[in-house]
matplotlib code that plots the C-alpha trace (Angstrom):
import matplotlib.pyplot as plt

x = [-226.0, -222.9, -223.0, -220.7, -218.9, -217.6, -214.1, -214.3, -215.4, -212.7, -210.1, -211.1, -210.9, -207.6, -206.2, -207.7, -206.0, -202.7, -203.2, -203.9, -200.9, -198.3, -199.7, -199.7, -202.9, -203.6, -204.1, -200.8, -199.1, -201.0, -200.0, -196.5, -195.9, -197.5, -194.9, -192.3, -188.7, -187.1, -184.9, -187.5, -189.7, -186.3, -185.2, -188.8, -189.1, -185.7, -186.7, -190.0, -188.0, -185.6, -188.5, -190.4, -187.9, -185.2, -187.4, -186.7, -190.1, -189.3, -185.8, -186.8, -189.4, -186.9, -184.4, -186.5, -188.7, -186.0, -183.1, -180.2, -179.7, -182.8, -184.0, -186.8, -184.5, -181.8, -184.2, -186.0, -182.5, -181.0, -184.3, -183.5, -179.9, -180.5, -181.6, -181.9, -182.7, -182.3, -181.5, -179.8, -178.0, -175.9, -172.8, -173.3, -170.8, -172.8, -176.2, -174.7, -173.1, -176.4, -178.5, -176.0, -176.0, -179.7, -179.6, -176.4, -178.2, -181.2, -179.0, -176.5, -179.5, -180.7, -177.0, -176.4, -179.9, -179.1, -175.6, -177.1, -180.0, -177.5, -176.5, -180.3, -180.8, -178.0, -177.7, -179.2, -182.8, -185.7, -187.2, -184.1, -181.7, -183.7, -184.2, -180.4, -179.1, -181.6, -180.8, -177.1, -177.5, -179.0, -176.3, -173.6, -175.4, -176.0, -172.3, -170.9, -173.1, -172.1, -168.4, -168.3, -170.3, -168.3, -165.5, -167.9, -168.7, -166.9, -165.1, -163.9, -161.5, -161.1, -162.4, -165.3, -165.9, -165.7, -168.3, -170.6, -170.1, -170.8, -173.9, -174.8, -174.3, -176.3, -179.2, -179.1, -179.1, -182.2, -184.1, -182.7, -185.5, -188.0, -186.3, -185.7, -189.3, -190.7, -188.6, -188.9, -192.1, -191.2, -189.8, -186.2, -184.6]
y = [42.3, 43.5, 43.1, 45.3, 48.4, 48.6, 49.0, 45.6, 44.0, 45.6, 44.5, 40.9, 41.0, 42.6, 39.6, 37.2, 39.2, 39.2, 35.3, 34.8, 37.0, 35.7, 32.1, 31.9, 30.2, 27.8, 25.0, 25.3, 25.0, 21.9, 20.1, 21.3, 19.7, 16.4, 15.7, 13.6, 13.5, 10.5, 10.3, 10.3, 7.6, 5.3, 5.8, 5.3, 1.9, 0.8, 1.3, -0.7, -3.6, -3.6, -3.3, -6.1, -8.4, -7.8, -8.4, -11.5, -13.0, -13.1, -14.2, -17.0, -18.3, -18.2, -20.0, -22.8, -23.3, -22.8, -24.4, -22.5, -24.8, -23.9, -20.8, -19.8, -20.4, -18.4, -15.5, -15.6, -15.7, -12.8, -10.6, -11.1, -10.1, -6.8, -8.7, -6.7, -8.3, -7.6, -11.3, -11.7, -15.2, -13.4, -11.6, -7.9, -7.0, -9.1, -7.8, -4.1, -5.0, -6.5, -3.5, -1.0, -2.7, -2.3, 1.4, 2.1, 0.5, 3.0, 6.0, 5.0, 4.2, 7.8, 9.1, 7.3, 8.2, 12.0, 11.6, 10.0, 12.3, 15.0, 12.1, 11.6, 15.3, 15.6, 13.8, 10.4, 11.2, 8.6, 5.7, 3.3, 5.8, 6.1, 2.5, 1.6, 4.6, 3.6, 0.1, 0.9, 3.2, 0.1, -2.3, 0.1, 1.1, -2.5, -3.5, -0.4, -0.9, -4.7, -3.8, -1.3, -3.1, -6.5, -4.8, -4.5, -8.4, -10.9, -12.4, -8.9, -9.0, -8.2, -11.7, -11.1, -7.6, -8.9, -11.6, -9.1, -6.7, -9.5, -10.5, -6.8, -6.5, -9.7, -8.2, -4.9, -6.9, -9.0, -6.0, -2.9, -2.9, -2.5, 0.8, 1.8, 1.5, 3.1, 6.3, 6.3, 8.2, 10.9, 14.3, 14.9, 17.0]
z = [-276.0, -274.1, -270.3, -268.4, -269.4, -272.9, -271.8, -270.1, -273.4, -275.3, -272.8, -273.0, -276.8, -276.8, -274.7, -277.2, -279.9, -278.2, -277.7, -281.4, -282.5, -280.2, -279.9, -275.9, -275.2, -272.2, -274.3, -276.0, -272.6, -271.9, -275.0, -275.0, -271.4, -272.3, -275.2, -274.1, -275.2, -276.6, -273.7, -271.2, -272.9, -273.3, -269.8, -268.4, -270.5, -269.6, -265.9, -266.3, -267.8, -265.0, -262.5, -264.1, -265.6, -263.0, -260.0, -257.7, -258.5, -262.1, -261.5, -259.5, -261.8, -264.6, -262.8, -261.8, -264.7, -267.8, -269.1, -270.2, -273.2, -275.0, -276.9, -274.6, -271.6, -273.0, -274.0, -270.5, -268.8, -270.6, -270.0, -266.4, -266.6, -264.6, -261.5, -258.3, -255.0, -251.2, -250.6, -247.1, -248.1, -250.7, -249.9, -249.3, -252.2, -254.7, -253.7, -254.1, -257.3, -258.8, -257.4, -258.6, -262.1, -262.5, -261.3, -263.7, -266.6, -266.2, -265.9, -268.9, -271.2, -270.3, -270.8, -274.1, -275.4, -274.6, -276.3, -279.6, -280.0, -281.3, -284.2, -284.8, -285.4, -287.8, -291.1, -290.2, -289.8, -290.1, -288.6, -289.2, -287.8, -284.6, -284.3, -284.7, -282.4, -279.6, -279.9, -279.9, -276.8, -274.8, -275.8, -274.5, -271.7, -270.3, -271.4, -269.5, -266.4, -266.1, -266.7, -263.9, -261.2, -261.7, -259.9, -256.7, -256.5, -254.6, -257.7, -258.7, -261.6, -265.3, -266.4, -264.5, -265.4, -269.2, -268.5, -267.0, -269.8, -272.3, -270.4, -270.7, -274.2, -274.8, -272.8, -274.8, -278.2, -277.0, -275.3, -277.1, -279.7, -277.2, -275.8, -279.4, -280.6, -277.6, -278.1, -281.9, -282.0, -279.7, -279.8, -279.9, -277.2]

ax = plt.figure().add_subplot(projection="3d")
ax.plot(x, y, z, "-o")
ax.set_aspect("equal")
plt.show()
């Protein structure tokens, strides 16, 4: 039984027919916005790693409870590489360099994941290519962030910049697989 006028019924059916023909339904809009890009997921995971493992609480705990000559100590100290702090006992240049290093690392991860997404879309497609390119993006991002910000520290110089870049590259090597695995199952931009 129809309620209302017949023109109202056919008007609603015409709208439904147009939605079916052209694919514009409300549910499609919702699902399309929920999909995340590889760059967004990788950058978010990098942010979480910096937030959790670069925090002053974690860094202080690692420095007090581990030794650098053990495998676990080396792993945890490398995990704390993008340390950020607001310590008033440290020179302002060092605090600024450390905090900027953490920020630049996150930004460079997003930049390199975006740049390498084009390479993932070309010939080398698949899970292994996604893993290696994501991991490489993190290694390069951390090394570049360390290299640039070392020139802001109190002991600025090429030697210090190379040491900070090596620390960043080792951080990327040890933690890059986490970001690479997180961004593997997502949509490419």
